[in-house]
C-alpha positions in Angstrom: -22.7 -0.5 -17.7 -22.9 -3.6 -15.6 -20.3 -5.6 -13.7 -17.6 -7.4 -15.6 -16.2 -9.3 -12.6 -18.0 -10.9 -9.7 -16.9 -11.1 -6.0 -15.4 -14.6 -6.6 -13.6 -13.5 -9.7 -12.1 -10.4 -8.0 -11.0 -12.6 -5.1 -9.4 -15.1 -7.5 -7.6 -12.3 -9.3 -6.2 -10.9 -6.1 -5.0 -14.4 -5.0 -3.3 -14.9 -8.4 -1.8 -11.4 -8.9 -1.3 -10.2 -5.3 -0.9 -13.3 -3.2 1.3 -11.3 -0.7 -1.8 -9.3 0.4 -4.9 -11.1 -0.9 -5.8 -12.6 2.5 -5.8 -9.2 4.1 -9.0 -8.1 2.2 -12.6 -9.5 2.0 -15.2 -8.1 -0.4 -18.4 -7.6 1.7 -20.6 -6.1 -1.1 -20.3 -5.3 -4.8 -22.6 -3.3 -7.1 -21.9 -1.4 -10.3 -19.6 1.5 -9.4 -19.6 0.6 -5.6 -17.7 -1.9 -3.5 -17.4 -2.5 0.2 -14.1 -3.9 1.2 -12.9 -5.1 4.6 -9.3 -5.0 5.9 -9.0 -8.0 8.2 -6.8 -6.2 10.8 -3.9 -8.2 12.1 -0.9 -7.2 14.3 1.2 -6.3 11.2 -1.4 -3.5 10.4 -1.0 -1.8 13.8 1.1 1.1 14.9 2.3 1.8 18.4 -0.8 2.3 20.6 -2.7 -0.5 18.9 -4.4 1.4 16.2 -4.4 0.7 12.5 -1.5 2.4 10.7 -1.8 5.0 8.0 -0.1 2.8 5.4 -2.6 0.0 6.1 -5.5 2.5 5.6 -3.9 3.7 2.4 -3.7 0.1 1.2 -7.4 -0.5 2.0 -8.4 2.6 0.0 -6.1 1.8 -2.9 -7.3 -1.8 -3.2 -11.0 -0.7 -2.9 -10.7 1.6 -5.8 -8.6 -0.8 -7.8 -11.2 -3.6 -7.3 -14.1 -1.3 -8.0 -12.5 -0.3 -11.3 -11.7 -3.9 -12.3 -15.3 -5.0 -11.4 -16.4 -2.6 -14.2 -13.7 -3.0 -16.8 -12.5 -6.6 -16.3 -9.1 -8.0 -15.2 -6.8 -5.2 -16.3 -3.8 -5.8 -14.0 -1.9 -2.8 -15.2 -4.5 -0.2 -13.9 -2.4 2.0 -11.6 -2.9 4.8 -9.1 -2.0 8.2 -10.5 -3.2 10.5 -7.7 -4.4 10.2 -4.1 -5.6 12.5 -1.3 -6.1 10.9 2.1 -7.6 12.6 5.1 -7.3 10.9 8.5 -10.2 12.1 10.6 -10.4 9.8 13.7 -8.4 7.1 15.4 -9.6 3.7 14.3 -11.0 1.4 17.0 -8.4 -0.9 18.5 -8.6 -4.4 17.2 -11.6 -3.7 14.8 -11.5 -4.5 11.1 -11.6 -1.5 8.8 -14.4 -1.2 6.3 -14.0 0.8 3.1 -17.1 2.0 1.2 -16.0 3.0 -2.3 -17.9 4.6 -5.1 -16.6 5.4 -8.5 -17.4 9.0 -9.4 -16.0 8.8 -12.9 -15.2 5.8 -15.1 -13.8 6.9 -18.4 -11.7 5.3 -21.1 -8.3 6.3 -19.6 -9.1 7.6 -16.0 -11.2 6.5 -13.1 -11.9 8.6 -10.0 -13.1 7.0 -6.8 -14.1 8.2 -3.3 -13.6 6.0 -0.3 -14.9 6.4 3.3 -13.3 4.1 5.9 -14.9 3.0 9.1 -13.9 0.9 12.1 -16.2 -2.1 12.0 -19.3 -1.3 14.2 -18.8 2.5 14.1 -20.8 5.0 12.1 -18.2 7.7 12.1 -15.6 7.5 9.3 -12.0 7.3 10.4 -10.6 8.4 7.0 -11.6 9.5 3.5 -9.6 9.0 0.3 -10.0 10.4 -3.2 -8.1 8.3 -5.8 -7.5 8.5 -9.5 -6.5 5.5 -11.5 -5.1 5.3 -15.0 -6.7 2.6 -17.1 -4.5 0.8 -19.6 -5.5 0.9 -23.3 -7.8 -2.0 -24.3 -5.8 -4.6 -26.2 -7.3 -5.5 -29.5 -7.8 -9.1 -30.2 -6.4 -10.6 -33.4 
């Protein structure tokens, strides 16, 4: 199964459907079942001490899996997270963007499961790992 959405199409979808956060994320790479997504870290993503907050890391993982799923099934805005497990392993580098490397482990008719490793830009050691399950809405039949 090949890609159903390209990087520009995914970026346009985010700008249209999620304008409140679309500028926070940049797609660095896209292949079938894989996406590399960057969180462009700004002051609002930081917690006391100058490191990226847990909610910002959750958002990065969530958007990475969401976009990986959409890249494979097309623009289904109602795909939703149904389960998440997030492990924080290291303190992210101060001021560095976060990079999410996501791979879809399963892409079925109704569920998708993705695994995400997150890194501080320029570091080889992951700062967090997420496992996420998405519910895929039923395909609408055309008349």
